[in-house]
C-alpha positions as CSV (number, residue, x, y, z in Angstrom):
1,X,139.0,119.8,108.9
2,X,141.0,123.0,109.6
3,X,144.6,122.6,108.7
4,X,146.0,126.1,108.8
5,X,144.1,128.0,111.5
6,X,145.6,128.2,115.0
7,X,143.4,129.1,117.9
8,X,144.5,132.0,120.1
9,X,144.3,130.7,123.7
10,X,141.1,132.1,125.3
11,X,142.9,133.4,128.4
12,X,145.1,135.5,126.1
13,X,142.1,136.9,124.3
14,X,140.4,137.8,127.5
15,X,143.5,139.8,128.5
16,X,143.5,141.8,125.3
17,X,141.8,145.2,125.2
18,X,141.5,147.0,121.8
19,X,141.1,150.7,121.8
20,X,140.3,151.5,118.2
21,X,138.1,150.1,115.5
22,X,140.6,150.5,112.7
23,X,139.4,147.6,110.6
24,X,136.0,148.8,109.6
25,X,133.9,151.9,108.8
26,X,130.3,152.4,109.9
27,X,128.3,149.2,110.2
28,X,125.5,150.8,108.3
29,X,127.6,151.8,105.3
30,X,126.6,149.9,102.2
31,X,129.6,151.2,100.3
32,X,132.6,148.8,100.3
33,X,135.7,150.8,101.4
34,X,139.2,150.5,100.0
35,X,140.7,147.2,100.9
36,X,142.9,148.0,103.9
37,X,142.1,144.9,106.0
38,X,145.3,143.4,107.5
39,X,144.1,142.3,111.0
40,X,141.2,141.7,113.2
41,X,140.5,144.3,116.0
42,X,139.0,143.0,119.2
43,X,136.5,145.2,121.1
44,X,137.8,147.2,124.1
45,X,136.8,145.2,127.2
46,X,135.8,147.6,130.0
47,X,138.5,147.7,132.7
48,X,136.0,147.1,135.5
49,X,135.3,143.6,134.1
50,X,138.0,141.7,135.8
51,X,136.4,138.3,136.3
52,X,137.2,135.9,133.4
53,X,133.5,134.9,133.0
54,X,132.5,138.6,132.7
55,X,135.2,139.3,130.2
56,X,134.1,136.3,128.2
57,X,130.5,137.4,128.3
58,X,131.4,140.8,127.0
59,X,133.7,139.5,124.3
60,X,131.2,137.0,123.0
61,X,128.5,139.7,122.7
62,X,130.7,142.4,121.2
63,X,133.3,140.4,119.4
64,X,132.3,141.7,115.9
65,X,131.7,145.3,116.9
66,X,134.6,146.5,114.8
67,X,133.6,144.7,111.7
68,X,131.5,146.3,108.9
69,X,129.7,143.3,107.4
70,X,128.8,145.3,104.4
71,X,132.5,145.3,103.4
72,X,133.0,142.4,101.1
73,X,136.8,142.7,101.4
74,X,136.6,140.5,104.5
75,X,135.6,137.6,102.2
76,X,139.0,137.9,100.5
77,X,141.0,137.7,103.7
78,X,140.5,134.3,105.3
79,X,143.8,134.7,107.1
80,X,142.0,137.5,109.1
81,X,138.3,136.5,109.0
82,X,138.6,132.8,109.3
83,X,141.1,133.0,112.1
84,X,138.7,135.4,113.9
85,X,135.8,133.0,113.3
86,X,137.8,130.0,114.7
87,X,138.7,132.0,117.8
88,X,135.1,133.1,118.2
89,X,133.9,129.6,118.1
90,X,136.3,128.7,120.8
91,X,135.3,131.6,123.1
92,X,131.6,130.4,122.8
93,X,132.6,127.4,124.9
94,X,133.4,129.7,127.8
95,X,129.9,131.3,128.3
96,X,126.6,129.7,129.2
97,X,124.9,127.9,126.3
98,X,122.0,130.3,126.1
99,X,124.4,133.3,125.9
100,X,126.4,131.6,123.2
101,X,123.4,130.7,121.1
102,X,122.0,134.3,121.3
103,X,125.3,135.8,120.4
104,X,125.9,133.6,117.4
105,X,122.4,134.1,116.0
106,X,122.8,137.9,116.3
107,X,126.2,137.6,114.6
108,X,124.6,135.9,111.6
109,X,121.7,138.3,111.5
110,X,124.2,141.2,111.3
111,X,125.5,139.8,108.0
112,X,122.1,140.3,106.4
113,X,123.5,143.6,105.0
114,X,125.3,141.8,102.2
115,X,124.6,138.4,100.7
116,X,128.2,137.7,99.7
117,X,129.3,138.2,103.3
118,X,126.3,136.4,104.7
119,X,127.2,133.4,102.5
120,X,130.8,133.5,103.5
121,X,130.1,133.6,107.2
122,X,127.5,130.9,107.1
123,X,129.9,128.7,105.1
124,X,132.4,129.2,107.9
125,X,129.7,128.1,110.3
126,X,129.2,125.0,108.3
127,X,132.9,124.3,108.2
128,X,133.5,124.7,111.9
129,X,130.3,123.9,113.6
130,X,128.6,121.3,111.3
131,X,131.3,119.5,109.3
132,X,131.8,116.0,110.8
133,X,135.6,116.4,110.4
134,X,135.7,119.6,112.4
135,X,137.1,119.2,115.9
136,X,135.0,122.2,116.8
137,X,131.7,120.7,115.6
138,X,128.9,121.7,117.9
139,X,125.3,121.2,117.0
140,X,124.0,123.4,119.8
141,X,126.0,126.3,118.4
142,X,125.0,125.5,114.8
143,X,121.2,125.5,115.5
144,X,121.0,129.3,115.9
145,X,123.0,129.6,112.7
146,X,120.2,127.6,110.9
147,X,117.6,129.7,112.7
148,X,119.2,132.9,111.4
149,X,119.4,131.5,107.9
150,X,115.7,130.5,107.9
151,X,114.8,134.1,109.0
152,X,117.2,135.8,106.6
153,X,115.5,138.2,104.0
154,X,118.5,137.5,101.7
155,X,117.7,133.9,101.0
156,X,115.0,132.7,98.6
157,X,112.7,130.0,99.8
158,X,114.5,127.4,97.7
159,X,117.7,128.3,99.4
160,X,116.1,127.6,102.8
161,X,115.3,124.0,102.0
162,X,118.7,122.6,103.2
163,X,118.9,124.6,106.4
164,X,115.3,123.7,107.2
165,X,116.1,120.0,106.7
166,X,119.2,120.3,108.9
167,X,117.2,122.1,111.5
168,X,114.6,119.4,111.7
169,X,117.2,116.7,112.0
170,X,119.2,118.6,114.6
171,X,116.0,118.8,116.8
172,X,116.0,115.0,117.1
173,X,117.9,113.4,120.0
174,X,119.1,116.7,121.4
175,X,120.9,116.7,124.7
176,X,118.2,116.7,127.5
177,X,115.5,115.1,125.3
178,X,114.5,111.4,125.1
179,X,116.3,109.4,122.4
180,X,114.1,108.0,119.7
181,X,113.4,104.3,120.0
182,X,114.1,101.7,117.4
183,X,114.2,97.9,117.0
184,X,117.3,95.9,116.3
185,X,118.1,92.3,115.4
186,X,120.9,90.2,116.8
187,X,123.0,87.7,114.7
188,X,120.9,84.9,116.3
189,X,117.7,86.4,114.9
190,X,116.5,87.6,118.3
191,X,115.1,91.1,118.4
192,X,115.1,93.9,120.9
193,X,114.8,97.7,121.2
194,X,116.6,100.6,122.6
195,X,114.0,101.2,125.3
196,X,114.4,97.6,126.5
197,X,117.8,98.4,128.0
198,X,117.5,98.6,131.8
199,X,121.0,99.7,132.9
200,X,121.8,103.1,134.4
201,X,123.5,104.1,131.2
202,X,123.2,103.1,127.5
203,X,126.0,103.8,125.2
204,X,124.5,103.8,121.7
205,X,127.2,103.1,119.1
206,X,126.0,103.4,115.5
207,X,128.8,102.1,113.3
208,X,129.9,100.4,110.1
209,X,132.4,97.6,111.0
210,X,135.6,97.8,108.9
211,X,135.8,101.5,108.6
212,X,139.0,102.9,110.1
213,X,137.3,105.4,112.4
214,X,134.9,102.6,113.6
215,X,137.8,100.3,114.4
216,X,139.6,103.0,116.3
217,X,136.4,103.7,118.4
218,X,135.9,100.1,119.1
219,X,139.4,99.8,120.5
220,X,139.0,103.0,122.5
221,X,135.9,101.7,124.1
222,X,137.3,98.3,124.7
223,X,140.3,99.8,126.5
224,X,138.4,102.4,128.6
225,X,138.6,101.3,132.3
226,X,135.4,103.1,133.3
227,X,133.5,101.5,130.4
228,X,134.6,98.0,131.4
229,X,134.0,98.7,135.1
230,X,130.4,99.8,134.4
231,X,129.8,96.9,132.1
232,X,131.0,94.4,134.8
233,X,128.7,96.1,137.3
234,X,125.8,95.8,134.8
235,X,125.3,99.6,135.1
236,X,126.1,100.2,131.4
237,X,124.9,98.7,128.2
238,X,126.9,99.2,125.0
239,X,124.4,98.9,122.2
240,X,126.3,98.6,118.9
241,X,124.1,99.0,115.9
242,X,124.8,98.5,112.2
243,X,122.4,100.6,110.1
244,X,123.3,99.5,106.6
245,X,122.5,96.6,104.2
246,X,125.7,94.6,103.8
247,X,125.0,91.9,106.5
248,X,127.7,89.6,105.2
249,X,130.2,92.4,105.9
250,X,128.7,93.0,109.3
251,X,128.9,89.3,110.3
252,X,132.5,89.1,109.1
253,X,133.5,91.6,111.8
254,X,131.4,90.3,114.7
255,X,134.4,88.8,116.5
256,X,135.8,92.4,116.8
257,X,133.1,93.3,119.3
258,X,133.3,92.3,123.0
259,X,130.9,89.6,124.0
260,X,129.6,91.9,126.8
261,X,128.2,94.3,124.2
262,X,124.8,94.0,122.6
263,X,125.6,93.9,118.9
264,X,122.8,94.2,116.4
265,X,121.6,95.5,113.1
266,X,118.7,97.6,111.9
267,X,116.7,95.0,109.9
268,X,114.1,97.5,108.6
269,X,116.6,100.4,108.0
270,X,114.4,102.7,110.0
271,X,117.4,104.6,111.4
272,X,118.5,105.7,108.0
273,X,115.2,105.8,106.0
274,X,113.2,107.6,108.7
275,X,116.3,109.7,109.7
276,X,115.8,108.7,113.4
277,X,119.5,109.6,114.0
278,X,121.8,112.0,112.2
279,X,124.3,109.8,110.4
280,X,126.4,112.4,108.6
281,X,129.4,110.9,110.4
282,X,130.0,107.2,111.1
283,X,130.6,106.1,113.8
284,X,128.4,108.2,116.1
285,X,128.1,107.8,119.9
286,X,125.2,108.7,122.2
287,X,125.3,108.4,125.9
288,X,121.8,107.9,127.5
289,X,120.7,107.7,131.1
290,X,118.4,105.0,132.4
291,X,115.3,106.9,131.1
292,X,117.0,107.1,127.7
293,X,117.5,110.9,128.0
294,X,120.4,112.0,125.9
295,X,123.4,113.0,128.0
296,X,125.9,113.3,125.2
297,X,125.2,113.4,121.5
298,X,127.6,112.5,118.7
299,X,130.5,112.6,121.2
300,X,134.0,111.1,120.9
301,X,134.8,108.1,123.0
302,X,137.2,110.1,125.1
303,X,134.5,112.6,125.9
304,X,132.2,109.9,127.0
305,X,134.9,108.3,129.2
306,X,135.6,111.7,130.8
307,X,131.9,112.4,131.4
308,X,131.5,109.1,133.3
309,X,134.6,109.7,135.3
310,X,133.5,113.3,136.1
311,X,130.2,111.9,137.4
312,X,132.2,109.9,139.9
313,X,131.3,106.5,138.4
314,X,134.7,105.0,138.9
């Protein structure tokens, strides 16, 4: 998780208008210039673009115009480059998803001029967009990074094995697609499946009882008024699933879960062994509609609560 990078508020960035490209020489230059990098220069936003959404669109598409990615000096200045990357990831949230995805893929493609820089920038993408501890984690932004890596002429085939595996896993249970079905077993021995849930919403909660983050999430869900209201109205099912092998440990924590929840375990370990769901972080939450289409993927409890409130479900 980032500890020393502070985001520049987006509205401040959109008001800035740089006039010079003093940080970098020609983009096509393969010769690393003398290390004079001290700051990041934003592109000059045309004055006629006054609407925030138009300024954000321009900035996302031209954010790196003043950077020569052939210059390896940027690698040695994380106080400049990493801060710029963090701000860029934040700005991506203020344009349509398709625009953000196209922009970030083109950014990674531009780093193909130097493998050292390419590796540095893709490592930043891992840190901010993929790492489960990152507050900026965003799989939909990370997928075009993986696409650019798989298309990169700089990487050997062996180096593409990991991004390929991540790309395949990211394709599963994407927002707007139908969640993968699985069977579960209750403490009583009775069995059921994800698709058997008939409520308007299903909140899939894959967890490992006893872990600190799992306990925090359980308490957050238990204390969320909108969650409790929809449970009472039979419009929401909270399906809590334990994917691991230590059943004695799972049974020991059963009393921590509300009786209104469906609390089961994956007897065949299909979720893990078949990689039905990405479990790089535990717990993980998915909000599904009545057709089991994914509405939110790997989302914090607060985000799920806000989503339901926004939909006017209170």
